[in-house]
Backbone as CSV, one residue per row, in Angstrom:
resi,resn,N_x,N_y,N_z,CA_x,CA_y,CA_z,C_x,C_y,C_z
1,UNK,-8.361,1.622,43.735,-9.155,1.836,45.017,-7.911,1.328,45.644
2,UNK,-7.462,0.255,45.870,-6.643,-0.469,46.807,-5.919,0.550,46.997
3,UNK,-5.284,1.290,46.607,-4.094,2.300,47.635,-5.014,3.243,48.327
4,UNK,-6.326,3.532,47.848,-7.183,4.483,49.195,-7.100,4.180,50.006
5,UNK,-7.567,2.697,49.995,-7.685,1.707,50.811,-6.173,1.823,52.471
6,UNK,-4.795,1.386,51.660,-3.935,1.442,52.096,-3.193,3.235,52.863
7,UNK,-4.243,3.908,52.277,-3.644,5.329,52.181,-5.052,5.953,54.086
8,UNK,-5.692,5.895,53.837,-6.579,4.901,55.351,-6.062,4.605,56.534
9,UNK,-5.862,3.519,55.941,-5.242,2.650,56.815,-3.692,3.329,57.999
10,UNK,-3.275,3.647,56.464,-1.979,4.782,57.285,-1.995,6.414,57.987
11,UNK,-3.119,6.752,57.917,-3.572,7.978,58.697,-4.396,7.404,59.467
12,UNK,-4.763,5.818,59.543,-5.862,5.513,61.054,-4.496,5.226,61.667
13,UNK,-3.684,4.632,61.249,-2.015,3.948,62.242,-1.302,5.453,62.830
14,UNK,-1.622,5.974,62.148,-0.461,7.692,62.509,-1.807,7.859,63.269
15,UNK,-3.181,8.835,63.262,-3.730,9.308,63.732,-3.750,8.252,65.126
16,UNK,-4.508,6.662,65.226,-3.835,6.577,66.725,-2.633,6.326,67.598
17,UNK,-1.127,6.722,66.971,-0.206,6.354,67.508,0.050,8.381,68.103
18,UNK,-0.718,8.886,68.253,-0.565,10.977,68.278,-2.266,10.427,69.277
19,UNK,-2.864,9.634,69.051,-3.810,9.138,70.343,-5.218,9.911,69.632
20,UNK,-4.969,10.640,68.764,-6.523,11.378,67.893,-7.402,10.077,67.721
21,UNK,-7.834,8.852,68.683,-8.625,7.394,68.560,-9.900,7.963,67.590
22,UNK,-10.520,9.371,67.513,-11.763,9.925,66.908,-11.583,9.371,65.373
23,UNK,-10.348,10.621,65.449,-9.622,10.345,63.891,-9.113,8.513,63.575
24,UNK,-8.956,8.549,64.008,-8.083,7.049,63.942,-9.095,5.734,63.509
25,UNK,-10.169,5.936,64.218,-11.957,4.568,63.991,-11.846,5.650,62.823
26,UNK,-12.497,6.323,62.547,-12.703,7.058,61.683,-11.946,6.487,59.741
27,UNK,-11.701,6.393,60.084,-10.105,6.637,58.615,-9.805,4.642,58.790
28,UNK,-9.829,4.391,60.004,-9.602,2.591,59.691,-11.550,2.600,59.333
29,UNK,-12.570,2.941,59.940,-13.122,2.297,59.585,-13.691,2.694,57.677
30,UNK,-12.980,3.898,56.779,-13.602,3.691,55.524,-12.696,3.546,55.204
31,UNK,-11.182,2.480,55.954,-10.801,2.161,54.622,-10.620,0.581,54.764
32,UNK,-11.433,0.362,55.793,-12.758,-1.445,55.465,-13.689,-1.195,55.001
33,UNK,-14.271,-0.430,54.546,-15.608,0.270,53.753,-14.953,-0.364,51.884
34,UNK,-13.580,0.016,51.960,-13.591,0.739,50.762,-12.571,-0.766,50.595
35,UNK,-12.103,-0.839,51.039,-11.053,-2.084,51.026,-12.193,-3.766,51.094
36,UNK,-13.272,-3.364,51.275,-14.952,-4.303,50.565,-15.075,-4.389,49.928
37,UNK,-15.596,-3.094,49.808,-15.869,-2.644,48.309,-14.752,-3.024,47.056
38,UNK,-13.152,-2.950,46.927,-12.661,-3.752,46.307,-12.956,-4.782,46.622
39,UNK,-13.265,-5.953,46.910,-13.223,-7.306,47.606,-14.014,-7.565,46.184
40,UNK,-15.258,-7.479,46.194,-16.726,-7.273,45.685,-16.986,-7.015,44.122
41,UNK,-15.943,-5.813,43.839,-15.725,-5.675,42.272,-13.947,-6.923,42.024
42,UNK,-13.125,-7.285,42.681,-12.996,-7.865,41.864,-13.783,-9.553,41.522
43,UNK,-14.516,-10.176,43.325,-14.882,-10.675,42.477,-15.420,-11.346,41.228
44,UNK,-16.537,-10.027,41.343,-17.607,-9.561,39.888,-16.888,-9.608,38.393
45,UNK,-15.297,-9.308,38.312,-14.663,-8.923,37.321,-14.502,-10.624,37.075
46,UNK,-13.711,-11.086,38.488,-12.706,-12.609,37.728,-14.265,-13.603,36.850
47,UNK,-16.224,-13.064,37.966,-16.932,-14.320,37.733,-17.127,-13.854,35.728
48,UNK,-17.470,-12.349,35.980,-17.590,-12.138,34.059,-16.644,-12.722,33.576
49,UNK,-15.598,-12.052,33.487,-14.435,-12.434,32.912,-14.239,-14.361,32.258
50,UNK,-14.675,-14.865,33.546,-14.738,-16.364,33.456,-16.168,-16.579,32.460
51,UNK,-17.449,-16.291,33.236,-18.321,-16.636,31.741,-18.067,-16.325,30.534
52,UNK,-17.021,-15.102,30.286,-17.480,-15.020,28.684,-15.957,-15.699,28.538
53,UNK,-15.109,-16.659,29.065,-14.379,-17.272,28.366,-13.332,-16.706,28.657
54,UNK,-12.841,-15.621,28.634,-11.129,-14.518,28.973,-10.031,-15.318,30.112
55,UNK,-9.596,-15.890,29.794,-8.492,-16.386,31.294,-8.313,-14.574,32.047
56,UNK,-7.824,-15.429,33.187,-7.640,-13.614,33.884,-6.247,-14.076,33.809
57,UNK,-5.799,-12.589,33.549,-3.810,-12.426,32.772,-3.320,-11.362,34.318
């Protein structure tokens, strides 16, 4: 999922450099949403592993 975020971020940067501001804004928005979903899933995973008593690796 973090790979998707980086892909959309690269698309946003390239589109912004080429002058496609609408596409750049949309790609940046998608990258932001996917990044926050990744962070939430990471936190849920860490909390659930801590409650089960497993150490993070």
